C-alpha positions as CSV (number, residue, x, y, z in Angstrom):
1,M,87.5,99.0,102.9
2,S,85.3,100.4,105.3
3,F,86.9,103.9,104.8
4,F,86.2,104.1,101.2
5,K,82.7,104.7,99.7
6,K,82.5,103.3,96.0
7,L,80.9,106.4,93.9
8,E,80.2,106.7,89.7
9,T,79.7,110.4,89.4
10,R,80.9,113.7,88.0
11,R,78.8,116.0,89.6
12,I,80.7,117.6,92.6
13,K,77.5,117.9,95.1
14,T,75.9,114.6,94.8
15,A,79.8,113.2,95.8
16,M,80.0,115.4,98.6
17,E,76.7,114.7,100.2
18,R,77.3,110.5,99.7
19,A,80.9,111.3,101.0
20,G,79.9,112.8,103.9
21,H,82.3,115.9,103.8
22,N,79.6,118.5,103.4
23,F,81.1,120.1,106.7
24,T,83.5,123.4,107.8
25,V,86.5,122.8,110.0
26,K,88.0,125.4,112.5
27,K,90.7,126.4,114.9
28,V,89.8,126.0,118.4
29,P,92.0,127.1,120.9
30,L,93.7,124.9,123.5
31,Y,93.7,125.1,127.0
32,I,95.3,122.9,130.2
33,K,92.7,122.8,133.0
34,K,93.6,124.0,136.2
35,N,93.7,120.5,138.9
36,M,94.0,122.0,142.5
37,S,95.3,118.0,143.6
38,E,98.5,118.9,141.8
39,N,98.6,122.2,142.0
40,M,99.2,123.1,138.4
41,E,98.2,125.8,137.1
42,G,96.1,126.1,134.2
43,G,96.1,128.1,131.1
44,N,96.3,128.0,127.2
45,I,99.0,126.3,125.3
46,P,99.9,129.3,122.3
47,D,101.9,127.1,120.1
48,H,98.9,124.7,119.1
49,V,95.5,124.7,117.9
50,A,92.7,122.0,117.4
51,I,91.2,121.4,114.6
52,V,87.1,120.6,115.1
53,N,83.7,119.9,112.7
54,S,82.1,123.0,112.6
55,E,79.0,121.7,113.5
56,T,79.4,118.5,115.3
57,G,82.8,119.9,117.5
58,Q,84.6,116.8,116.5
59,Y,88.0,116.8,117.5
60,L,90.3,116.2,113.7
61,G,93.8,117.0,115.2
62,T,96.5,119.4,116.5
63,V,98.5,121.2,114.8
64,G,100.8,124.6,115.0
65,K,99.0,127.8,115.0
66,A,100.5,128.7,111.5
67,W,98.8,125.7,110.2
68,E,95.7,126.5,107.7
69,P,93.0,123.9,107.3
70,V,91.5,123.2,104.1
71,Q,88.2,123.3,103.3
72,P,86.4,120.4,102.2
73,K,84.9,122.2,99.4
74,V,88.3,123.4,98.3
75,L,89.4,119.6,97.5
76,Y,86.3,119.6,95.9
77,E,86.6,122.5,93.9
78,L,90.3,121.0,93.2
79,A,88.4,118.2,92.2
80,K,86.2,119.8,89.7
81,E,88.9,121.2,88.1
82,L,90.0,118.1,86.8
83,I,87.1,116.7,86.1
84,D,86.8,119.9,83.9
85,A,90.1,119.2,82.4
86,T,90.0,115.3,81.6
87,G,86.9,114.5,81.8
88,A,87.2,111.7,85.1
89,V,84.5,110.6,86.8
90,I,85.2,110.2,90.8
91,N,84.9,106.4,91.5
92,G,85.4,106.6,95.3
93,A,85.7,108.7,98.5
94,M,87.7,108.0,101.7
95,N,87.1,108.9,105.4
96,M,90.5,107.8,107.3
97,F,91.9,108.3,110.7
98,G,88.0,108.6,112.2
99,G,87.8,111.9,109.4
100,S,90.7,113.4,109.8
101,V,92.1,112.4,106.6
102,I,89.8,112.9,103.2
103,G,90.1,112.0,100.2
104,L,88.8,111.4,96.6
105,S,89.4,109.0,93.9
106,F,89.2,109.9,90.1
107,R,89.0,107.2,87.5
108,L,90.7,108.8,84.2
109,A,91.3,105.9,81.6
110,T,91.2,102.3,81.9
111,K,93.9,100.0,79.7
112,E,94.5,96.4,78.9
113,Y,98.0,95.3,79.3
114,V,97.2,91.9,78.7
115,E,93.7,91.2,76.8
116,N,90.9,90.6,79.5
117,D,93.0,91.9,82.0
118,P,91.8,95.8,82.7
119,T,93.5,98.2,84.6
120,E,92.0,101.3,86.1
121,L,94.2,104.6,85.6
122,N,93.5,106.5,88.9
123,F,94.4,109.5,90.5
124,I,94.1,109.8,94.5
125,M,93.4,113.6,96.0
126,L,93.7,113.7,99.6
127,T,94.1,116.7,102.0
128,A,93.9,116.0,106.2
129,F,93.0,118.1,109.4
130,N,95.6,116.5,111.9
131,G,98.6,118.0,110.0
132,R,99.5,114.3,108.1
133,H,98.9,115.5,104.4
134,G,98.7,118.7,102.5
135,I,96.5,119.1,99.7
136,S,98.7,116.1,98.0
137,G,97.6,113.8,94.9
138,H,98.8,111.3,92.6
139,A,98.7,108.5,89.9
140,V,97.7,104.8,90.8
141,T,96.9,101.4,88.8
142,N,94.2,99.3,89.8
143,R,93.9,95.8,88.1
144,L,90.4,94.8,88.4
145,V,90.6,91.4,88.5
146,C,92.3,91.3,91.9
147,M,91.9,94.8,92.9
148,N,95.0,95.1,93.2
149,Q,96.4,99.2,94.0
150,C,99.9,100.2,93.2
151,N,101.5,103.9,92.6
152,T,102.8,104.9,89.4
153,S,105.8,106.3,91.1
154,N,107.4,106.8,94.4
155,N,106.7,110.6,94.6
156,V,102.8,112.7,95.8
157,Y,102.6,115.5,95.1
158,N,101.7,117.3,98.4
159,L,100.8,121.4,99.0
160,K,101.6,122.5,102.3
161,H,98.6,124.1,104.5
162,T,99.7,127.6,104.8
163,R,98.3,130.7,104.2
164,F,99.3,130.2,100.2
165,V,97.0,127.1,99.5
166,G,94.3,128.6,98.4
167,N,96.3,128.9,95.0
168,R,94.3,125.9,93.9
169,I,93.9,126.6,90.1
170,D,97.8,126.3,89.6
171,V,97.6,123.6,92.3
172,A,95.0,121.8,90.1
173,K,97.6,122.0,86.6
174,R,100.4,121.1,88.6
175,M,98.7,117.7,89.5
176,M,97.7,116.9,85.9
177,R,101.4,117.8,84.5
178,Y,102.9,115.6,87.2
179,Y,100.1,112.7,86.7
180,N,100.6,113.2,82.8
181,N,104.2,112.5,83.0
182,E,103.9,109.8,85.5
183,I,101.3,107.6,83.8
184,R,102.7,107.6,80.0
185,E,106.6,106.2,82.0
186,F,104.2,104.0,83.4
187,D,102.4,102.9,80.2
188,D,106.1,102.4,78.3
189,K,107.0,100.3,82.0
190,M,104.0,98.1,81.7
191,K,104.6,97.7,78.0
192,R,107.8,96.4,78.4
193,L,107.4,93.7,80.8
194,V,104.5,92.4,79.5
195,H,107.2,90.9,76.8
196,K,109.9,89.8,78.7
197,R,110.6,86.5,79.6
198,M,110.8,85.6,83.5
199,N,110.8,82.0,84.6
200,I,110.3,80.7,88.3
201,E,113.9,80.4,89.7
202,E,114.2,84.3,88.1
203,S,111.1,85.7,89.6
204,E,112.3,84.0,93.4
205,A,115.5,85.1,93.2
206,W,114.2,89.0,91.8
207,F,111.5,89.1,94.7
208,R,114.2,87.9,97.5
209,S,116.0,90.9,95.9
210,L,113.6,93.3,96.8
211,F,114.4,92.5,101.4
212,P,117.9,92.9,102.9
213,L,120.0,89.5,103.6
214,P,118.8,87.8,106.6
215,K,121.3,88.3,109.5
216,T,119.1,86.0,112.2
217,E,117.7,82.5,111.7
218,K,114.3,84.3,112.6
219,T,114.9,86.7,109.2
220,E,115.5,83.5,107.4
221,K,112.7,81.6,108.5
222,N,110.6,84.9,108.0
223,L,111.8,85.5,104.3
224,D,111.5,82.2,103.2
225,E,108.0,82.4,104.7
226,Q,107.1,85.0,102.3
227,V,108.7,83.9,99.6
228,L,106.5,80.9,99.2
229,I,103.8,83.1,100.1
230,F,105.0,85.4,96.7
231,L,105.4,81.9,94.7
232,E,101.5,81.1,95.2
233,C,100.6,84.6,93.6
234,L,103.0,83.8,90.5
235,N,101.3,80.5,89.9
236,H,97.8,80.9,91.3
237,G,97.0,84.0,92.4
238,Q,93.9,86.2,90.5
239,G,95.0,86.9,86.7
240,S,97.7,84.5,86.5
241,N,96.5,82.2,84.2
242,L,95.7,84.8,82.1
243,Q,97.3,84.4,78.4
244,G,100.6,87.1,78.4
245,V,100.6,86.9,82.5
246,R,102.3,83.8,83.4
247,G,106.4,83.5,83.1
248,T,106.8,87.2,82.3
249,Y,108.2,89.9,83.7
250,Y,104.2,91.4,84.1
251,G,103.4,88.5,85.7
252,A,106.1,88.9,88.4
253,F,104.9,92.3,89.1
254,Q,101.7,91.7,89.0
255,A,102.3,88.6,91.6
256,L,104.1,91.2,93.9
257,T,101.0,93.7,93.9
258,E,98.9,91.5,95.1
259,Y,101.3,90.4,98.0
260,I,101.4,93.7,99.1
261,N,97.5,94.2,99.0
262,H,96.0,91.2,100.3
263,H,99.0,89.0,102.0
264,K,102.2,91.1,103.7
265,R,101.8,91.2,107.4
266,I,101.0,95.0,108.5
267,S,101.1,96.3,112.0
268,I,98.1,98.1,113.7
269,H,99.3,101.1,116.0
270,K,96.9,103.4,117.4
271,I,96.8,107.0,116.7
272,E,95.9,109.4,119.4
273,G,94.0,106.9,121.4
274,Q,92.0,105.0,118.2
275,K,92.9,101.4,117.0
276,R,93.0,101.6,113.2
277,E,91.1,98.8,111.1
278,A,93.6,96.6,109.3
279,D,92.5,97.8,105.2
280,E,93.2,101.5,106.3
281,V,96.0,100.9,107.6
282,R,97.0,98.6,104.5
283,F,95.5,101.3,102.1
284,Q,98.0,103.9,104.0
285,S,101.2,101.6,103.7
286,I,100.1,100.9,100.5
287,H,100.4,105.0,98.9
288,F,102.4,106.4,101.6
289,G,104.5,103.6,103.6
290,T,106.7,100.6,103.1
291,N,104.3,98.5,101.2
292,N,104.4,101.4,98.4
293,D,108.6,101.5,99.1
294,L,108.9,97.8,98.0
295,A,106.2,97.9,95.0
296,Q,108.8,100.4,93.4
297,K,111.5,99.1,94.0
298,G,110.5,95.9,92.8
299,L,109.3,97.8,89.5
300,S,112.8,99.6,89.6
301,K,114.6,96.6,89.4
302,L,112.8,94.5,86.8
303,T,113.5,98.1,84.5
304,H,117.0,99.0,85.8
305,E,116.0,101.9,87.5
306,M,116.9,103.7,90.9
307,K,116.9,101.7,93.9
308,F,115.4,102.1,97.3
309,E,117.3,100.4,100.5
310,F,115.5,98.6,103.7
311,S,116.3,98.4,107.6
312,E,116.0,95.2,108.3
313,D,114.0,96.6,111.0
314,D,111.4,97.4,108.1
315,F,111.5,94.2,106.9
316,L,110.2,92.4,110.1
317,L,107.7,95.0,111.6
318,E,105.1,94.2,108.8
């Protein structure tokens, strides 16, 4: 993933330098230039400002005037709180939306729900300079045999960019309480899924149930194609041959995450005039978009919990 830089350190200064996050940002007033040919008067835009890199002048986003940018160093101060509290390792850094969104990934533990099938329990923290995120954090797993990522829940912690955003220690504590609760629940779910059997017919029926009933020949064909891809992941995906995976609820869920991470179609649109790369768009969808919703719906159905609804448009667009 071009936007993701692998790291392996607990040193905040080292991570910040290697990630390219050792900069500051500032607010800059927005103006409309006077256009003589169209007889249009110039002037300032009172309700919005631009966020720019203080050193390079790079434009990072347009936000409301009351929106307060969070400097990259604040993200790293929060990172230190998390590392000191948990012994976590910073295992990655992110630069998305052309640098308008930055983040860190922390590895807190590695578990094996099935022998020889290690899963990293990670925590991701992001901040943005374009209004798309506050300081947000959520727990995520990474199955190493196939590099499949999945949120441990559909919830994301988000602290808005207001004048109160500097209350950093309390933010870190709240993030960790949230993480600990979520990962305990996820652990319990995975341990239950490993011991429940599910044959191919049941797996296909479960996968089909995650999507709306096709209303047209086109959507029916589309769903049939996706089912074939899912079944390929189920029977021949990365790690599907490990003892204890195939034929279980756990195996079906891992096939779903492999389908989402590597095979499900995505739509790439320009954001603020820039065409984004496919791996960044997929990451965004896995963590915050419809791919995340699909994984959560699948897990919820397997564990008989809450339901998520999709429109037919959601299914067709990606």
